[in-house]
C-alpha positions in Angstrom: 0.0 0.0 0.0 2.9 2.3 0.8 4.1 1.8 -2.8 0.8 3.0 -4.2 1.0 6.1 -2.2 4.4 6.8 -3.4 3.6 6.1 -6.9 0.6 8.3 -7.2 2.0 10.9 -4.9 4.6 11.8 -7.4 2.0 12.2 -10.0 -0.3 14.2 -7.9 2.3 16.5 -6.4 3.7 17.3 -9.8 0.1 17.7 -11.1 -0.8 20.2 -8.6 2.4 22.2 -8.5 2.5 22.5 -12.2 -0.4 24.8 -12.4 0.9 26.8 -9.6 3.5 28.2 -11.9 0.9 29.7 -14.1 -0.1 31.8 -11.2 3.4 32.9 -10.5 4.2 33.7 -14.2 0.9 35.2 -15.3 -0.5 37.0 -12.2 -0.6 40.8 -12.3 -0.3 42.4 -8.9 -2.7 45.3 -8.8 -2.2 46.1 -5.1 -5.9 46.1 -4.4 -6.7 46.3 -0.7 -7.7 43.1 1.2 -11.4 42.2 1.1 -13.5 40.2 3.4 -12.5 36.5 2.8 -14.6 33.5 3.4 -12.8 30.4 4.5 -13.7 27.0 3.0 -12.2 24.0 4.8 -10.8 21.1 2.9 -9.2 18.0 4.4 -6.0 16.4 3.1 -5.3 12.8 4.2 -1.8 11.6 3.3 0.8 9.2 4.6 3.0 11.9 6.2 5.6 9.3 7.1 6.5 8.8 3.5 8.4 11.2 1.3 5.5 11.0 -1.3 3.0 12.2 1.2 5.2 15.2 2.1 5.8 16.0 -1.5 2.1 15.9 -2.4 1.2 18.2 0.5 4.0 20.6 -0.5 2.6 20.6 -4.1 -0.9 21.3 -3.0 0.1 24.1 -0.7 2.3 25.7 -3.4 -0.5 25.4 -6.0 -3.0 27.1 -3.6 -0.6 29.9 -2.9 0.1 30.5 -6.6 -3.6 30.3 -7.4 -4.6 33.0 -4.9 -1.6 35.1 -5.8 -3.1 35.2 -9.3 -6.7 35.5 -8.2 -6.3 37.9 -5.3 -9.7 39.4 -5.9 -11.6 36.1 -5.1 -13.7 36.2 -2.0 -13.0 32.7 -0.9 -9.9 30.9 0.4 -9.4 27.2 0.7 -8.0 26.3 4.1 -6.2 22.9 4.2 -6.4 20.6 7.2 -3.9 17.8 7.1 -4.3 14.4 8.6 -1.8 11.5 8.7 -3.1 8.2 7.4 0.1 6.4 8.5 -0.2 4.3 5.4 -3.2 2.5 6.8 -6.7 2.4 5.3 -8.5 2.5 8.7 -6.3 5.4 9.9 -7.4 7.3 6.7 -11.1 6.5 7.5 -10.7 7.7 11.1 -9.0 10.9 9.9 -11.8 11.5 7.4 -14.5 11.1 10.1 -12.6 13.5 12.3 -12.4 16.1 9.6 -16.1 15.8 8.9 -17.1 15.9 12.5 -14.8 18.5 14.0 -13.7 20.7 11.1 -16.8 20.3 8.9 -14.7 20.1 5.7 -16.4 20.6 2.4 -14.1 18.3 0.4 -11.4 15.7 1.0 -8.2 15.1 -0.9 -6.3 11.9 -0.4 -6.7 8.1 -0.8 -3.2 7.0 -1.9 -4.2 3.4 -2.0 -7.2 1.6 -3.6 -8.4 0.4 -0.2 -8.4 3.9 1.1 -10.2 5.1 -2.0 -13.0 2.6 -1.5 -13.5 3.5 2.2 -13.5 7.2 1.5 -15.8 6.8 -1.5 -18.3 5.1 0.8 -18.0 7.9 3.4 -18.1 10.7 0.8 -21.3 9.2 -0.6 -22.9 9.1 2.9 -21.8 12.6 3.8 -22.4 14.1 0.3 -18.8 15.4 0.3 -16.6 15.3 -2.8 -13.6 13.0 -2.4 -10.7 13.9 -4.7 -8.7 10.6 -4.9 -5.2 10.0 -5.9 -6.0 6.3 -6.5 -8.7 4.5 -8.4 -11.4 2.2 -6.8 -11.0 -1.5 -6.5 -13.7 -2.4 -9.0 -14.2 -5.6 -10.9 -14.4 -5.4 -14.7 -18.1 -5.9 -14.5 -18.7 -3.4 -11.7 -21.6 -0.9 -12.2 -20.4 2.5 -13.4 -21.3 5.6 -11.4 -21.6 3.7 -8.1 -20.0 6.6 -6.2 -21.0 10.0 -7.8 -19.1 12.0 -5.1 -15.8 10.2 -5.9 -13.5 12.0 -8.4 -10.4 10.3 -9.6 -7.8 13.0 -10.2 -5.1 10.8 -11.6 -5.2 9.0 -14.9 -7.2 5.8 -14.9 -4.6 3.0 -15.2 -6.9 0.8 -17.3 -6.6 3.4 -20.1 -3.1 2.0 -20.7 -4.4 -1.5 -21.3 -5.7 -0.7 -24.8 -2.5 1.0 -25.7 -0.4 -1.9 -24.6 -2.5 -4.5 -26.4 -2.5 -2.3 -29.4 1.3 -2.1 -29.4 1.6 -5.9 -29.1 -0.8 -6.3 -32.0 1.1 -3.6 -34.0 4.4 -5.4 -33.5 2.7 -8.7 -34.5 3.6 -10.6 -31.3 1.5 -13.6 -30.7 2.4 -14.5 -27.1 3.3 -12.5 -24.1 4.2 -13.0 -20.4 2.5 -10.8 -17.9 4.4 -9.9 -14.7 2.5 -8.2 -11.9 2.9 -7.4 -8.3 1.0 -9.4 -5.7 -0.9 -6.4 -4.3 -4.4 -5.1 -4.6 -3.4 -2.6 -7.1 -1.5 -5.1 -9.1 -4.2 -7.8 -9.2 -7.1 -5.4 -10.0 -5.9 -4.5 -13.4 -5.2 -8.1 -14.5 -8.8 -8.8 -15.8 -8.6 -5.8 -18.0 -5.2 -6.9 -19.4 -6.5 -10.4 -20.1 -9.6 -9.1 -21.9 -7.9 -6.6 -24.1 -4.9 -8.7 -25.0 -7.0 -11.7 -25.9 -9.2 -9.4 -28.0 -6.1 -8.8 -30.1 -5.8 -12.5 -30.7 -2.7 -12.6 -28.5 -2.1 -15.4 -25.9 -0.9 -14.7 -22.4 1.2 -17.8 -22.0 2.1 -17.2 -18.4 1.1 -14.8 -15.6 3.9 -14.3 -13.1 2.9 -12.9 -9.7 5.7 -11.4 -7.6 5.4 -10.1 -4.0 7.0 -6.8 -3.1 8.6 -8.5 -0.1 10.2 -11.3 -2.2 13.9 -11.8 -1.7 16.3 -11.7 -4.6 16.5 -15.5 -4.5 12.8 -15.8 -5.0 12.7 -13.3 -7.9 15.6 -15.1 -9.6 13.8 -18.4 -9.2 10.6 -17.0 -10.8 12.6 -15.5 -13.6 14.4 -18.8 -14.2 11.0 -20.3 -14.8 10.3 -17.7 -17.4 13.5 -18.5 -19.3 12.1 -22.0 -20.0 9.3 -20.5 -22.0 9.5 -19.7 -25.7 8.0 -16.3 -25.4 10.3 -13.3 -25.3 7.8 -10.5 -24.7 7.1 -9.2 -21.2 4.4 -6.8 -19.9 5.3 -5.5 -16.5 3.0 -3.9 -13.9 4.8 -3.6 -10.6 5.7 -0.8 -8.2 8.7 1.3 -8.9 10.1 -0.1 -5.7 10.2 -3.6 -7.2 11.4 -2.5 -10.6 15.2 -2.2 -9.7 15.5 -5.7 -8.2 13.3 -7.2 -11.0 15.4 -5.8 -13.9 18.8 -6.2 -12.2 18.1 -9.9 -11.8 16.5 -10.3 -15.2 19.6 -8.8 -16.8 21.8 -11.3 -15.0 19.7 -14.1 -16.4 20.0 -12.7 -20.0 16.4 -11.7 -20.3 17.4 -8.2 -21.4 19.6 -9.3 -24.3 18.8 -8.9 -28.0 15.6 -10.5 -29.1 13.6 -9.7 -25.9 11.0 -7.0 -25.5 9.7 -5.4 -22.3 6.8 -3.0 -21.9 6.1 -1.3 -18.6 3.0 0.5 -17.4 3.2 4.1 -16.1 3.3 2.8 -12.5 6.4 0.8 -13.2 7.9 3.7 -15.2 7.9 5.9 -12.0 11.2 4.3 -11.1 12.8 7.0 -13.4 11.4 9.7 -11.1 13.9 8.8 -8.4 17.6 8.9 -8.2 18.7 5.4 -9.0 21.9 3.3 -9.1 23.4 3.6 -12.6 23.4 -0.2 -12.8 19.6 -0.1 -12.5 19.2 2.4 -15.3 21.7 0.3 -17.4 19.6 -2.8 -16.8 16.5 -1.2 -18.2 18.0 0.0 -21.5 15.7 -0.6 -24.4 12.6 -1.0 -22.3 9.3 0.5 -23.6 7.1 2.4 -21.1 3.8 4.3 -21.0 3.2 7.7 -19.4 0.5 10.3 -19.4 1.0 12.7 -22.2 2.6 16.0 -21.3 3.0 18.7 -24.0 6.4 20.4 -23.8 6.5 24.0 -22.8 9.0 26.5 -21.4 6.9 27.1 -18.4 6.6 23.4 -17.7 10.4 23.1 -17.8 10.8 26.0 -15.4 8.3 24.5 -13.0 10.1 21.2 -13.2 13.3 22.8 -12.2 11.6 24.6 -9.4 10.1 21.4 -8.0 13.4 19.7 -8.2 14.9 22.4 -5.9 12.0 22.1 -3.5 12.1 18.4 -3.3 15.9 18.3 -3.1 15.7 20.5 0.0 13.3 18.0 1.6 15.1 14.9 0.5 18.4 14.9 -1.5 17.7 11.4 -2.7 14.6 12.3 -4.7 15.2 13.3 -8.3 12.2 14.6 -10.3 13.0 13.9 -14.0 9.5 14.9 -15.2 6.2 16.0 -13.9 2.7 15.5 -15.2 0.5 18.6 -15.0 -2.7 18.2 -13.0 -5.1 21.0 -12.2 -6.8 19.4 -9.2 -5.9 22.1 -6.7 -6.8 24.9 -9.1 -10.0 23.1 -10.1 -11.0 22.8 -6.5 -10.3 26.4 -5.7 -12.1 27.7 -8.8 -15.1 25.4 -8.0 -15.2 26.7 -4.4 -15.3 30.3 -5.6 -18.1 29.7 -8.1 -20.1 27.7 -5.6 -20.0 30.1 -2.8 -20.5 33.2 -4.9 -23.4 31.7 -6.8 -25.3 30.6 -3.7 -24.7 33.9 -1.8 -24.6 31.9 1.5 -22.2 32.2 4.3 -20.5 29.1 5.7 -22.3 27.7 8.7 -21.3 24.9 11.0 -23.2 21.7 10.3 -24.9 19.8 13.0 -23.9 16.4 11.7 -21.6 14.7 9.3 -24.2 13.0 7.1 -24.7 15.8 4.6 -22.6 18.7 3.3 -24.7 21.8 2.5 -22.6 22.7 -0.5 -21.4 19.2 -1.4 -23.6 18.6 -4.5 -23.1 22.1 -5.9 -19.3 21.9 -5.3 -19.2 18.5 -7.0 -21.1 19.8 -10.0 -18.7 22.8 -10.3 -15.7 20.4 -10.1 -17.0 18.1 -12.8 -17.9 21.1 -15.1 -14.5 22.7 -14.7 -12.5 23.0 -17.9 -9.4 25.0 -18.4 -6.0 24.8 -19.9 -3.2 23.6 -17.7 0.4 24.8 -17.5 1.4 22.7 -20.5 -1.6 23.8 -22.6 -3.5 20.5 -22.1 -7.2 20.9 -21.3 -8.1 19.7 -17.8 -11.5 18.2 -17.2 -13.2 15.5 -15.1 -16.4 14.3 -16.8 -17.9 11.3 -15.1 -15.6 11.8 -12.1 -12.4 10.8 -14.0 -9.5 12.7 -15.4 -9.6 12.8 -19.2 -6.3 12.2 -21.0 -5.9 13.1 -24.6 -3.1 10.7 -25.3 -0.6 8.3 -23.7 3.1 8.8 -24.3 5.2 5.9 -25.4 8.8 6.3 -24.2 12.0 4.3 -24.7 14.6 4.1 -21.9 17.8 5.2 -23.4 21.0 6.4 -21.6 20.2 8.0 -18.3 16.6 8.7 -19.0 13.7 8.3 -21.4 12.9 9.4 -24.9 9.5 9.8 -26.4 9.0 7.6 -29.5 5.3 8.2 -30.1 1.8 8.9 -28.8 -1.1 6.7 -28.4 -4.5 8.5 -28.7 -6.9 7.9 -25.9 -10.7 7.6 -26.0 -13.0 8.3 -23.2 -14.7 5.0 -23.6 -11.5 3.1 -22.7 -12.1 3.2 -19.0 -13.0 0.5 -16.5 -16.6 1.8 -16.4 -17.0 0.8 -20.0 -15.5 -2.6 -19.7 -15.0 -4.7 -21.7 -12.6 -2.7 -23.8 -13.9 -4.1 -27.0 -13.8 -1.0 -29.1 -11.4 -1.1 -32.0 -8.1 0.4 -31.2 -6.6 3.5 -32.7 -4.1 1.2 -34.4 -0.9 2.9 -35.4 1.8 1.4 -37.6 5.5 1.1 -36.9 6.0 4.1 -39.3 4.2 6.3 -36.7 6.8 5.6 -34.1 10.4 6.9 -34.0 13.2 4.4 -34.0 13.1 2.2 -30.9 16.3 0.9 -29.4 15.4 -2.5 -28.0 17.2 -4.5 -25.3 20.7 -5.5 -26.6 21.0 -2.2 -28.5 19.2 -3.4 -31.7 16.7 -1.3 -33.6 15.1 -4.4 -35.2 11.7 -5.3 -33.8 12.0 -8.5 -31.8 10.0 -11.4 -33.2 8.5 -12.3 -29.8 9.7 -15.9 -29.8 13.0 -17.4 -28.8 13.0 -19.4 -32.0 14.3 -16.2 -33.7 16.5 -14.7 -30.9 19.7 -14.9 -33.0 20.5 -14.7 -36.6 22.3 -17.9 -36.5 19.3 -19.9 -35.2 16.9 -19.7 -38.1 13.9 -22.0 -38.3 14.6 -25.2 -40.3 11.7 -27.5 -40.9 11.8 -31.1 -42.0 8.5 -31.3 -44.0 7.0 -34.7 -44.8 5.1 -34.9 -48.1 2.7 -37.8 -48.7 3.4 -39.2 -52.1 1.0 -41.6 -53.8 -0.5 -42.6 -57.2 -3.1 -40.2 -58.7 -4.3 -36.7 -58.1 -1.0 -35.1 -59.0 -2.8 -31.7 -58.9 -2.6 -31.8 -55.1 0.9 -33.1 -54.6 3.3 -34.4 -57.2 6.9 -35.5 -56.8 9.4 -35.4 -59.7 13.0 -36.5 -59.6 15.5 -35.0 -62.0 18.2 -37.7 -62.8 20.6 -35.2 -64.3 20.8 -32.9 -61.2 19.8 -35.7 -58.8 17.2 -33.4 -57.2 13.6 -34.0 -56.2 11.0 -31.4 -56.9 7.5 -31.1 -55.4 4.6 -29.3 -57.1 0.9 -29.1 -56.6 -1.9 -27.1 -55.0 -0.9 -28.0 -51.5 2.7 -27.2 -52.1 1.9 -23.8 -53.6 -0.4 -22.8 -50.6 2.3 -23.9 -48.1 5.1 -21.9 -49.9 2.9 -18.8 -50.3 2.0 -18.9 -46.6 5.7 -19.4 -45.5 6.8 -16.5 -47.7 4.2 -14.2 -46.1 5.5 -14.9 -42.5 7.2 -11.9 -40.8 10.3 -14.1 -40.2 12.4 -16.5 -42.2 11.7 -20.2 -42.3 13.8 -22.7 -44.1 12.3 -26.0 -45.0 13.2 -29.3 -46.7 10.6 -31.5 -48.3 11.0 -35.2 -47.5 8.8 -37.7 -49.5 6.7 -40.2 -47.6 5.2 -43.0 -49.8 1.6 -43.7 -49.2 0.5 -47.3 -50.0 -0.4 -50.6 -48.6 2.0 -50.5 -45.7 1.9 -46.7 -44.9 -1.1 -44.5 -44.6 -1.9 -40.8 -43.9 -2.2 -41.6 -40.2 1.3 -42.9 -40.2 2.8 -39.7 -41.7 0.9 -37.5 -39.3 2.1 -39.6 -36.4 5.7 -39.0 -37.6 5.3 -35.4 -36.5 4.3 -36.6 -33.0 7.5 -38.8 -33.0 9.5 -35.7 -34.2 10.7 -37.4 -37.3 9.1 -34.5 -39.2 8.5 -30.9 -38.1 5.5 -30.5 -40.4 3.4 -32.4 -43.0 2.3 -30.7 -46.2 -0.2 -32.5 -48.5 -3.7 -33.7 -48.9 -4.0 -34.4 -45.2 -7.5 -34.3 -43.8 -8.1 -32.7 -40.4 -9.7 -35.3 -38.0 -10.3 -35.3 -34.3 -8.3 -38.5 -33.9 -5.2 -37.0 -35.5 -5.6 -33.8 -33.6 -5.0 -35.6 -30.3 -1.3 -35.8 -31.2 -0.6 -32.9 -33.5 -2.0 -29.5 -34.4 -3.6 -28.5 -37.7 -3.8 -25.1 -39.3 -7.2 -23.9 -40.4 -8.3 -25.7 -43.6 -7.2 -24.3 -46.9 -9.7 -26.4 -49.0 -13.4 -26.9 -49.2 -15.0 -28.9 -46.3 -17.0 -32.0 -46.7 -17.7 -35.0 -48.9 -19.6 -35.1 -52.2 -21.0 -37.7 -54.5 -19.8 -38.0 -58.1 -22.3 -39.3 -60.7 -22.6 -39.6 -64.4 -25.2 -37.8 -66.4 -27.1 -40.6 -68.3 -30.1 -39.9 -70.7 -30.8 -43.2 -72.4 -34.5 -43.8 -71.4 -37.0 -43.4 -74.3 -39.6 -42.3 -71.9 -37.2 -39.8 -70.3 -39.5 -36.9 -71.1 -42.2 -38.3 -68.7 -40.0 -38.2 -65.6 -40.6 -34.5 -64.6 -44.2 -35.3 -63.7 -45.5 -38.2 -61.6 -48.2 -40.5 -62.9 -51.0 -39.0 -60.8 -50.0 -35.5 -62.0 -50.1 -36.6 -65.6 -53.6 -38.1 -65.2 -54.9 -35.1 -63.3 -53.6 -32.7 -65.9 -55.2 -34.7 -68.7 -58.6 -34.9 -66.9 -58.5 -31.1 -66.3 -57.8 -30.5 -70.0 -60.9 -32.5 -71.0 -63.0 -30.9 -68.2 -62.0 -27.4 -69.2 -62.9 -28.1 -72.8 -66.3 -29.6 -71.8 -67.2 -26.6 -69.6 -66.3 -24.2 -72.4 -68.4 -26.3 -74.9 -71.4 -26.3 -72.6 -71.3 -22.5 -72.2 -70.6 -21.6 -75.8 -72.7 -24.2 -77.7 -76.1 -22.3 -77.4 -74.7 -19.1 -78.9 -71.5 -20.0 -80.8 -71.8 -21.8 -84.2 -68.2 -23.0 -83.9 -69.2 -25.3 -81.0 -72.2 -26.7 -82.9 -72.6 -29.5 -85.4 -72.9 -33.3 -85.3 -72.0 -35.2 -82.2 -68.6 -36.3 -83.5 -67.8 -32.7 -84.6 -68.7 -31.4 -81.1 -66.6 -34.1 -79.4 -63.6 -33.2 -81.7 -64.1 -29.5 -80.9 -64.0 -30.2 -77.2 -60.8 -32.2 -77.3 -59.1 -30.0 -79.9 -59.9 -26.8 -78.1 -58.8 -28.2 -74.7 -55.4 -29.5 -75.7 -54.6 -26.6 -77.9 -54.5 -24.4 -74.8 -51.2 -26.2 -74.0 -49.4 -24.3 -76.7 -51.9 -21.4 -76.7 -53.1 -22.4 -80.3 -56.9 -22.4 -79.8 -58.5 -20.6 -82.7 -62.2 -20.8 -81.8 -63.5 -17.3 -80.9 -65.4 -17.2 -77.5 -68.6 -15.2 -77.3 -69.6 -15.8 -73.7 -67.8 -14.0 -70.9 -68.1 -17.0 -68.6 -66.2 -19.1 -71.1 -63.5 -16.5 -71.4 -63.1 -16.5 -67.6 -62.7 -20.3 -67.5 -60.1 -20.2 -70.2 -58.1 -17.4 -68.6 -57.8 -19.3 -65.3 -56.9 -22.5 -67.1 -54.2 -20.8 -69.3 -52.6 -19.5 -66.1 -52.5 -23.0 -64.7 -51.0 -24.4 -68.0 -48.3 -21.7 -67.8 -47.4 -22.8 -64.3 -47.3 -26.5 -65.3 -45.3 -26.0 -68.4 -42.7 -23.8 -66.7 -42.3 -26.3 -63.9 -42.0 -29.2 -66.4 -39.3 -27.3 -68.4 -37.3 -26.5 -65.3 -37.5 -30.1 -63.9 -36.6 -31.6 -67.3 -33.6 -29.4 -67.6 -32.3 -30.5 -64.1 -32.8 -34.1 -65.0 -30.9 -33.7 -68.2 -28.1 -32.1 -66.3 -27.9 -34.7 -63.5 -29.4 -38.1 -63.8 -30.8 -38.7 -60.3 -29.7 -42.0 -58.8 -31.3 -43.7 -55.9 -28.7 -44.5 -53.3 -29.8 -47.8 -51.9 -28.6 -51.3 -51.3 -29.0 -52.3 -55.0 -26.5 -49.6 -56.2 -22.7 -50.0 -56.0 -20.9 -46.9 -54.7 -17.1 -46.4 -55.0 -14.9 -44.4 -52.6 -11.5 -43.0 -52.5 -10.4 -43.3 -48.8 -11.9 -44.4 -45.5 -12.3 -40.8 -44.5 -14.5 -40.1 -47.5 -16.9 -42.7 -46.2 -17.5 -40.8 -42.9 -21.1 -39.6 -42.5 -22.4 -41.6 -45.5 -24.8 -44.3 -44.2 -26.9 -47.1 -45.7 -24.7 -47.4 -48.8 -23.1 -50.5 -50.3 -19.4 -49.5 -50.9 -17.8 -51.7 -53.5 -14.3 -50.6 -54.4 -11.7 -48.0 -53.6 -10.4 -45.9 -56.6 -7.1 -44.0 -56.6 -6.9 -42.1 -59.8 -9.0 -39.9 -62.1 -8.9 -42.5 -64.8 -10.2 -45.2 -62.5 -13.1 -42.9 -61.5 -14.1 -42.3 -65.1 -13.9 -46.0 -66.0 -15.9 -47.2 -63.1 -18.7 -44.6 -63.6 -18.9 -45.3 -67.3 -19.6 -49.0 -66.6 -22.2 -48.5 -64.0 -23.4 -50.9 -61.4 -24.9 -53.3 -63.9 -21.6 -53.8 -65.7 -19.2 -54.2 -62.9 -18.7 -50.5 -62.2 -20.3 -48.1 -59.8 -23.2 -45.7 -60.0 -21.5 -43.1 -57.9 -18.2 -42.3 -56.1 -18.1 -40.8 -52.6 -15.1 -38.6 -52.1 -13.9 -35.4 -50.5 -14.8 -32.2 -52.4 -11.2 -31.3 -53.5 -10.7 -34.7 -55.3 -14.1 -34.4 -57.0 -13.2 -30.9 -58.2 -10.0 -32.2 -59.7 -12.0 -35.0 -61.5 -14.5 -32.5 -62.9 -11.7 -30.4 -64.1 -10.6 -33.3 -66.3 -14.2 -34.3 -67.2 -16.3 -31.0 -67.1 -19.1 -32.7 -69.1 -20.9 -35.9 -68.5 -20.4 -36.0 -64.7 -21.6 -33.9 -61.8 -21.2 -33.6 -58.0 -24.4 -34.0 -55.9 -25.2 -34.1 -52.3 -22.2 -32.3 -50.8 -22.2 -32.6 -46.9 -19.8 -31.0 -44.4 -18.8 -34.3 -42.8 -15.0 -33.7 -43.0 -12.9 -30.8 -42.1 -10.9 -30.2 -45.2 -7.1 -30.3 -45.7 -4.7 -28.6 -43.2 -1.0 -28.4 -42.6 0.4 -30.5 -39.7 2.7 -29.1 -36.9 3.7 -30.3 -33.5 1.5 -29.3 -30.6 2.5 -25.9 -29.2 4.2 -24.7 -32.4 3.8 -21.0 -33.0 3.7 -21.7 -36.7 0.2 -23.1 -36.4 -1.2 -19.7 -35.5 1.0 -17.8 -37.9 0.3 -20.1 -40.9 -3.4 -20.1 -40.1 -3.4 -16.3 -40.2 -1.7 -16.3 -43.6 -4.1 -18.9 -45.0 -7.0 -16.8 -43.8 -5.6 -13.7 -45.4 -5.1 -15.6 -48.7 -8.7 -16.8 -48.6 -9.9 -13.2 -48.0 -7.8 -11.9 -50.9 -9.0 -14.6 -53.2 -5.6 -16.2 -53.7 -6.8 -19.6 -52.7 -9.5 -19.5 -55.4 -7.0 -18.5 -58.0 -4.7 -21.4 -57.1 -7.7 -23.8 -57.3 -8.5 -22.5 -60.8 -4.9 -23.2 -61.8 -4.7 -26.7 -60.5 -8.3 -28.0 -60.3 -10.4 -26.7 -63.1 -10.9 -24.0 -65.7 -14.6 -23.7 -65.7 -17.6 -24.0 -63.4 -18.0 -27.3 -61.5 -21.4 -28.8 -62.3 -23.2 -29.5 -59.1 -26.6 -30.5 -57.9 -27.8 -30.4 -54.3 -29.7 -33.6 -53.6 -31.6 -32.9 -50.4 -34.6 -35.2 -50.6 -35.5 -38.7 -51.9 -37.0 -37.7 -55.3 -36.4 -34.0 -56.1 -36.7 -34.3 -59.9 -40.3 -35.5 -60.0 -43.3 -33.2 -59.6 -46.5 -34.8 -58.1 -50.1 -33.8 -57.7 -49.5 -32.9 -54.1 -47.3 -30.0 -55.3 -50.0 -28.5 -57.5 -53.2 -29.4 -55.7 -53.8 -25.7 -55.0 -53.5 -24.8 -58.7 -56.0 -27.5 -59.7 -58.3 -26.5 -56.9 -58.5 -22.9 -58.3 -59.1 -24.2 -61.8 -61.8 -26.6 -60.7 -63.6 -24.0 -58.6 -63.5 -21.5 -61.4 -64.9 -23.9 -63.9 -67.7 -25.0 -61.5 -68.5 -21.4 -60.7 -68.8 -20.5 -64.4 -70.9 -23.5 -65.1 -73.2 -22.8 -62.2 -73.7 -19.2 -63.3 -74.4 -20.4 -66.9 -77.1 -22.8 -65.7 -78.7 -20.5 -63.1 -79.2 -17.4 -65.3 -81.4 -19.1 -68.0 -83.6 -20.7 -65.3 -84.0 -17.3 -63.7 -85.1 -15.7 -66.9 -87.7 -18.5 -67.5 -89.0 -18.0 -64.0 -89.3 -14.3 -64.5 -91.2 -15.0 -67.8 -93.6 -17.4 -66.2 -94.2 -15.0 -63.4 -94.9 -12.2 -65.8 -97.3 -14.3 -67.8 -99.2 -15.3 -64.7 -99.4 -11.7 -63.6 -100.9 -10.6 -66.9 -103.4 -13.4 -66.8 -104.6 -12.4 -63.4 -104.9 -8.8 -64.4 -106.9 -9.8 -67.5 -109.3 -11.9 -65.4 -109.8 -9.0 -62.9 -110.5 -6.6 -65.7 -113.1 -9.0 -67.2 -114.7 -9.3 -63.8 -114.9 -5.5 -63.4 -116.4 -5.1 -66.9 -118.8 -7.9 -66.2 -119.7 -6.2 -62.9 -120.3 -2.8 -64.4 -122.2 -4.3 -67.4 -124.5 -6.1 -65.1 -125.0 -3.0 -63.0 -125.9 -0.9 -66.0 -128.4 -3.4 -67.2 -130.1 -3.5 -63.8 -130.3 0.3 -63.7 -131.9 0.3 -67.2 -134.4 -2.2 -66.1 -135.4 -0.2 -63.1 -135.8 3.0 -65.1 -138.1 1.3 -67.5 
């Protein structure tokens, strides 16, 4: 814990004092008379027994003095009340309670350790008092952000370095690293962030070394000896500056700081340069990379650094300040106090309890809203309670100090509150950095693996190549008798050599043939890598789980899976009937006749073309119905109902003919075979039979010519109806025979071809990366076209039992529409004449009844007139 205090003390003290110089240099003394000042009490809790605590207090006091010297017209004055934490978290908590209870402080500055920070954060939240902390909280990567609103972290968040370090590792193309950290709270807290960010860059942390600050030199040496046994030569260090000297002195003795090694230190570890050190310690860290908060250079900053050196030297001659990082914490607090008390217009009053500060919330808001330029010109602000850094400085330890070699831009989202750090990095390139002098004095970027630590120890591989009869497009061996040299060609060889050439380091290799035959198999050559007879295997070696138990494969560089090779046969005289099933043919014929009959029934009463003798009318029905198949019907329709029926039926015929044409085309392209016990199937290897069930395998074929001969004979003549094989072999065959054969039913039951290396080999990852890049750039496809085929591979995906035959079930909806339409038209045709007859009968009856009534009326009046005449007479 004391280490933490010391580490961040230096930062803070330099932070605060930096801005003090602005006041001294820029203030204009106007000699105005003193005004009534209002005192605002602020607590400072530091480990006063340590030099860091004393320095921080000196910096804060100096910064306040300079601030009020510049702003002598302000009506408030910050009064500091110092308490000694004695380097203990509970002492710090007790001191904070005392300050809140007795002094009624409005803010607290302190918390040199993470444990102190957590305790004071809890107390500040209860009392509603801002806590300006020199250390971050002990939070997990998944901790909820904003848990302590009154907690303000005034030093740079250490997790912001994590992205920069992982980005550097990715930029230098290192694949493995070793992480060294101190066995303290501050050391362990950052490890989850390191693991997440480094693994996100596809880099492996091969070992995490935890070293205690109290470890003796013998224990440190023993731990470092364990690291020398690893193949990784890249180290990331996050330990206190107290542990750095012993760590690097012992590492140098063991040769871990020689040429070929790389060391990166966090800003915490880089603080060792802020103190006067033994020259041997500085010498041991030559070539180490480190991170620091970015400090723009300025003349005023240089003057202040010199001033601080003099102040600190008077307090402790052993302390040497080589650089300071400007921080406006003290000025920000003083400015916030002035704005808070002036805006409220209230006088300070003593509080009755410590649970709530009257101005705490307003003061916190003013601190968070504070934005001003520091001494170096960098803008200072604390959004979300954290110091915002514009960049991280990358330095190289050279000579007696450090040299800036580049800057890593920061983003606000790279903080522990936004974990995981999964945003894409602001990746630089090596061209953005100045020349780096690495350990050993070399300017060449270390390769990261001890396999390339010296120029004399280049990688030399004994590469086994499976040689067999057939499929020379994959691997082919040719011996030149004149030169007595053996040459290897083929697709697999080309991919291997292209990937090797693209590696960032040199790899020498020698191809050694391994005959594949009756006595030796592919499993045997793969097992030779496990026996260390070969360092690698290059060829048509399929990736399997059984083989992967002893060796490692790269990612596949060919297509995955197994396909079925068949011949396209078109010898059946009734071949044209295959697209439609029998029930569909019968249903279609019935509907042709039914449609013709319905049209005849509707048109016959009014259309002379549908009249005549019985034989003529039957001929008209059939001729008109089937002529709609080719849209050649010439009879002119007069009834709208007949036209409606024909339109629906022509639509159905269009669907049927289009489906028939498409299905017939597919059958002519691929003659569908039924894979069952009555069909012989050939195969190429035992692996190609994986995942293919319920098939009678007959023979194994090795060459393209044997494939073609067996398929041409067929099952009935001693051959096979199909050959099951891995996709690359089928592609090669179809390159030789682009017509007459096709691949059907490809299934991903195998994992493709891969290169074989021993377990733990770094070449597995590097070669896989190069294969992936070639795939993305289209180079693998170009190589396939050169070796496999020149045109398009004919394929058909057989996904069900009988995909080429259309049945009634498929078109039942279409026939339903046609039938309903015809029935509807026929119904309307019959109903309308009946309705007209009914209306005619009804009209006749109505007239008859009217006539009868009229006759009755006439008769009545006639009878009445005759009666009247008789009476008159």
